[in-house]
N, C-alpha and C positions, 0 to 999 in steps of 0.2 A: 906809451903807445902813440900818443899824439905826435911826439917828437919823431918817431919812426915813420909815421905817415907823411909828415911834413918833409922829412929828409928824403924819402922815396920820391915824393912829388917833385922836389927841387932837382933831384938827380935825373928824373925823366925829362924835365924841361931842359936841363943842361945837355943831356944826350941828344934831344931833338935839335937844339940850337947848333950843336956840332955837326949834325948831318945836313943842315940846310945849306951850308956853304959848299959841301961836297957834291950834293945831288944837283943835276941840271934842272929838274923840275920838282921843287920841294912840295908841290901840291900832291904828289903821288905818295908822300909819307902820310899814311892814314893812321895817325896816333891821337889818342885822347889824353889830355892832362887836366888836372884840377887847377882852377885859378887859385893862386896862393892864398891861404887863410880863409877860403870859402868852400862850401860843398859843391860849387858849380863845376861841372865837367864840360870841357869845350875842346874843339878841334885844335891841336897844337899849332898848326899853321895859321889859323885865325888869331890865336893869342899872340903868336910871333909878330904878325902884321900889326895888330893893335898896339903892341908895345913899340914897334918901330915907328909908328906914326905919332902916338900920343906921348910917349916917354920924353923925347927930346923937347917938345913944346912945354911940357909940364916942368921939366928940370930947368929950362931956360927962364921960366917965370918965377921959380922958387929959389931963393937964395939959401935957405936953410933946409933944403930937402933931405940932406943926410941926417939931420937931427930928427926929422919926422920918421924916416925909415928906421933908424936905430931905436927910437922910442916905440 
């Protein structure tokens, strides 16, 4: 059950990410997704922007980030 919920949430996030590049104004996509591995539900566009800003800085500062993500 947990695996199915996690899988569905990841597929929702991937589906939203594929729509962002196609739509002229991605803010009109009013979709909610859960932050991975948390019960917090958030606007998908906000989550997309947070990862666009924070993820590159976090990755550039961490040399072994793949080890952290995998574990």
